[in-house]
C-alpha positions as CSV (number, residue, x, y, z in Angstrom):
1,M,0.0,0.0,0.0
2,P,1.5,3.4,-1.0
3,P,2.3,5.9,1.9
4,V,-0.4,8.3,2.7
5,P,0.6,11.9,1.8
6,P,0.6,14.6,4.6
7,P,-2.5,16.8,4.7
8,E,-2.6,20.1,2.8
9,P,-1.4,23.0,5.0
10,F,-4.9,24.5,5.3
11,L,-6.4,21.2,6.4
12,A,-3.6,20.6,8.8
13,T,-4.3,24.0,10.4
14,R,-8.0,23.1,10.8
15,M,-7.0,19.8,12.3
16,I,-4.9,21.5,14.9
17,A,-7.9,23.5,16.1
18,M,-10.1,20.4,16.3
19,T,-10.3,18.5,19.5
20,D,-12.8,16.0,18.3
21,A,-14.8,15.2,15.2
22,T,-17.3,18.0,15.7
23,R,-15.5,20.8,17.6
24,L,-13.7,23.7,16.0
25,F,-12.7,26.4,18.5
26,D,-13.2,30.0,17.2
27,A,-10.5,32.1,18.9
28,A,-11.5,35.2,17.0
29,D,-15.1,35.0,18.2
30,L,-14.1,34.8,21.9
31,A,-11.6,37.6,21.4
32,Q,-14.3,39.8,19.9
33,R,-16.6,39.1,22.9
34,F,-13.8,40.2,25.3
35,A,-13.0,43.3,23.2
36,A,-16.6,44.4,22.9
37,A,-17.6,43.7,26.5
38,K,-18.8,46.7,28.5
39,D,-19.6,44.6,31.6
40,R,-18.0,41.5,32.9
41,I,-19.3,38.3,31.3
42,A,-20.2,35.1,33.2
43,A,-17.9,32.2,32.4
44,A,-21.0,30.0,31.6
45,E,-21.8,32.3,28.7
46,L,-18.4,31.9,27.0
47,P,-16.9,29.1,24.9
48,L,-14.1,27.4,26.7
49,P,-10.6,26.9,25.2
50,E,-9.4,23.3,25.8
51,T,-5.6,23.8,25.3
52,I,-3.0,26.5,26.2
53,A,-2.6,27.0,22.4
54,E,-6.2,27.9,22.0
55,A,-6.2,30.3,24.9
56,T,-3.1,31.9,23.6
57,A,-4.7,32.3,20.2
58,V,-7.5,34.3,21.8
59,Q,-5.0,36.6,23.4
60,A,-3.3,37.3,20.1
61,A,-6.6,38.0,18.4
62,F,-7.8,40.7,20.8
63,D,-4.4,42.3,21.7
64,A,-4.7,45.9,20.6
65,P,-2.0,47.5,18.5
66,Q,0.1,50.0,20.6
67,D,1.6,52.3,18.0
68,G,5.2,51.1,18.3
69,T,5.1,50.3,22.1
70,A,7.1,47.2,22.9
71,A,5.2,44.0,23.4
72,G,4.6,43.0,27.0
73,Y,3.8,39.8,28.9
74,K,3.0,38.7,32.4
75,V,4.5,35.3,33.2
76,A,2.8,32.7,35.4
77,R,2.3,29.0,35.8
78,S,-0.8,26.9,35.1
79,P,-2.3,24.7,37.8
80,E,-0.3,21.8,36.3
81,G,3.0,23.8,36.6
82,V,3.3,24.7,32.9
83,G,4.9,28.1,32.1
84,V,2.3,30.5,30.6
85,A,2.0,34.2,29.8
86,G,-0.7,36.8,29.4
87,R,-0.3,39.8,27.2
88,L,0.0,43.3,28.8
89,S,-2.1,46.0,27.1
90,P,-2.0,48.9,27.3
91,I,1.5,49.7,28.6
92,A,2.4,53.1,30.1
93,I,5.9,54.3,30.6
94,T,6.1,56.5,33.7
95,A,9.0,59.0,33.5
96,S,8.5,61.0,36.7
97,D,6.3,61.6,39.8
98,A,4.9,64.6,38.1
99,L,3.5,62.5,35.2
100,P,1.9,59.4,36.6
101,A,0.6,56.7,34.3
102,A,-3.2,57.0,33.9
103,F,-5.8,54.2,33.6
104,R,-9.5,53.9,33.7
105,W,-11.1,52.9,37.1
106,R,-14.1,50.7,37.6
107,E,-15.4,48.8,40.6
108,G,-13.6,45.6,41.2
109,L,-10.3,46.8,39.8
110,R,-7.1,45.5,41.5
111,V,-3.4,46.2,41.3
112,E,-0.2,44.4,41.9
113,A,3.3,45.8,42.6
114,E,5.8,43.9,40.6
115,I,9.4,43.7,39.3
116,G,9.4,44.1,35.5
117,F,12.2,43.6,32.9
118,R,13.0,45.0,29.5
119,L,14.8,42.4,27.4
120,A,18.1,43.5,25.7
121,S,18.3,40.3,23.6
122,S,15.9,37.6,22.4
123,L,15.1,34.3,24.0
124,P,13.5,32.3,21.2
125,P,12.1,28.8,22.0
126,R,14.9,26.2,21.8
127,Q,15.0,22.5,22.6
128,N,17.8,22.6,25.2
129,G,16.2,25.5,27.1
130,Y,17.9,28.3,29.0
131,S,19.8,28.4,32.3
132,R,19.2,31.1,34.9
133,G,22.4,32.8,33.9
134,E,21.4,32.9,30.2
135,V,18.0,34.5,31.1
136,I,19.7,37.1,33.3
137,A,22.1,37.9,30.5
138,A,19.2,38.7,28.2
139,I,17.7,41.2,30.6
140,G,18.6,44.8,29.7
141,A,16.9,46.7,32.5
142,V,15.1,46.0,35.8
143,H,12.1,48.2,36.7
144,L,9.4,48.7,39.3
145,G,6.0,48.1,37.8
146,V,2.3,48.1,38.6
147,E,0.0,45.6,36.9
148,I,-3.7,46.6,36.5
149,L,-6.1,43.7,36.9
150,D,-9.6,44.0,35.6
151,S,-10.9,40.7,34.1
152,R,-13.5,40.7,31.4
153,I,-14.9,37.5,33.1
154,A,-17.3,37.9,36.1
155,E,-15.5,35.1,38.0
156,G,-12.0,36.5,37.3
157,G,-9.3,34.1,38.4
158,K,-11.9,31.7,39.7
159,A,-13.1,31.0,36.1
160,P,-11.8,27.8,34.4
161,F,-8.0,28.4,34.1
162,L,-7.8,28.2,30.3
163,L,-10.6,30.7,29.9
164,F,-8.8,33.1,32.3
165,L,-5.6,32.6,30.4
166,A,-7.5,33.5,27.2
167,D,-8.5,36.7,29.0
168,R,-4.8,37.6,29.4
169,L,-4.8,36.3,33.0
170,G,-7.0,39.3,33.8
171,N,-4.6,42.0,32.7
172,A,-6.0,45.4,31.9
173,G,-2.8,47.4,31.7
174,Y,0.7,47.9,33.0
175,A,2.8,50.8,34.3
176,L,6.6,50.5,33.8
177,G,8.3,52.7,36.4
178,P,11.8,53.7,37.5
179,E,14.8,51.6,36.7
180,L,16.1,49.5,39.6
181,P,19.5,48.1,40.5
182,R,20.2,44.7,38.9
183,D,20.8,43.2,42.4
184,L,17.0,43.2,42.8
185,L,16.9,40.2,40.3
186,D,17.9,38.1,43.3
187,G,17.3,40.6,46.2
188,A,13.7,41.8,45.9
189,E,12.5,39.4,48.7
190,G,12.1,41.1,52.0
191,R,12.5,44.7,50.8
192,P,10.2,47.2,52.4
193,L,7.1,47.8,50.2
194,E,4.3,50.4,50.6
195,V,1.2,50.8,48.4
196,S,-1.2,53.6,49.1
197,L,-4.3,55.3,47.4
198,D,-4.5,59.0,48.1
199,G,-2.4,58.5,51.2
200,T,-4.4,55.6,52.6
201,P,-2.3,52.5,53.0
202,L,-3.3,49.5,50.9
203,F,-0.2,47.4,51.8
204,T,2.7,47.9,54.2
205,G,5.2,45.1,54.7
206,E,7.9,43.2,53.0
207,A,8.0,42.3,49.3
208,H,7.3,38.6,48.7
209,H,6.9,36.8,45.4
210,P,4.6,33.7,45.3
211,A,7.6,31.6,44.1
212,A,10.1,33.5,46.4
213,D,12.0,34.3,43.2
214,V,11.1,37.0,40.7
215,L,12.9,35.1,37.9
216,A,11.2,31.7,38.5
217,W,8.2,32.2,36.2
218,L,10.2,34.0,33.5
219,I,12.7,31.1,33.3
220,G,9.8,28.6,33.2
221,W,8.1,30.3,30.3
222,A,11.4,30.8,28.5
223,N,11.8,27.1,28.6
224,E,8.4,26.3,27.1
225,I,9.4,25.2,23.6
226,E,5.8,25.5,22.2
227,R,5.4,29.2,22.8
228,A,5.3,31.5,19.8
229,E,8.6,32.2,18.0
230,D,8.2,36.0,18.4
231,T,7.7,36.0,22.2
232,L,10.5,37.1,24.5
233,S,12.1,39.2,21.8
234,A,14.6,42.0,22.3
235,G,12.8,45.1,23.6
236,D,9.8,43.2,25.1
237,I,8.6,44.1,28.6
238,V,8.0,41.2,31.0
239,T,6.5,41.4,34.4
240,T,7.0,38.7,36.9
241,G,4.3,38.3,39.6
242,S,3.0,40.3,42.5
243,L,5.2,41.3,45.5
244,C,2.1,42.1,47.6
245,G,-0.8,40.1,46.3
246,A,-3.7,41.7,44.5
247,L,-4.9,44.9,46.1
248,G,-8.4,46.3,45.6
249,V,-8.7,49.9,44.4
250,A,-11.9,51.1,45.9
251,S,-12.2,54.4,44.2
252,P,-10.5,56.7,41.6
253,G,-7.4,58.4,42.9
254,R,-3.6,58.4,42.9
255,L,-1.8,55.2,43.7
256,E,1.7,55.3,45.0
257,V,4.1,52.3,45.1
258,R,7.3,52.7,47.0
259,L,9.9,49.9,47.2
260,G,12.9,49.8,49.5
261,G,12.1,53.3,50.7
262,R,13.8,54.7,47.6
263,W,11.9,53.9,44.3
264,N,8.5,55.4,43.7
265,L,5.9,54.7,41.0
266,P,2.7,56.8,40.8
267,V,-0.4,55.6,38.9
268,R,-3.6,57.7,38.6
269,F,-7.0,56.1,38.2
270,G,-9.9,58.2,36.9
């Protein structure tokens, strides 16, 4: 019997999207629902991605162009321990206390104080992965950052994980603040951290990352060989996980994040 030829490229693409004989996941449709949503949507009303690839395709479909701004990602881990990322959009670069980053406020919005990186060189997917030292060598600058969390799903992070991943892990924006010393790559843990809204403290304590290491999730995602080729490119901004948990912002106002008693990042919500 002669060998069976491989499927045509178009057919192969359709086959990748199929999880059984009848299902074809429409990433663009779910992306459009997220983009058009004026209110949060119940998870039960939305189609569910069944793979990380499907969820990532939704992110790509509703990621808004940023007029030359670098691509941005938040790194995390799935419940199974797989490295994943959510796109950051929009990204605001904060140059001084006098010009805080500005974002829209609505009830239920939360923030996280984080360490962010700007990559100086690319980390394309590769079979043998990357060591910690190789990832550090690719980092051009270390920054204080604030992630804005405002999921388009009513259940937020309690929704099925792959649906939440499709929703960019709840990201609704990111403020990249002052540059920090490179020793914070390994020395952010335990630094004094204060977060306040119009002078009212939201968090006062020591910085602590969920993995006790701000590099852990970036290294994990860098070593996922099935991520897109154009991720973790030179110039990209990567944020690494909260140092204070997710803090509710109860009203519009001026948020101040101060790390180590020295570095300050203002963000205004209106």
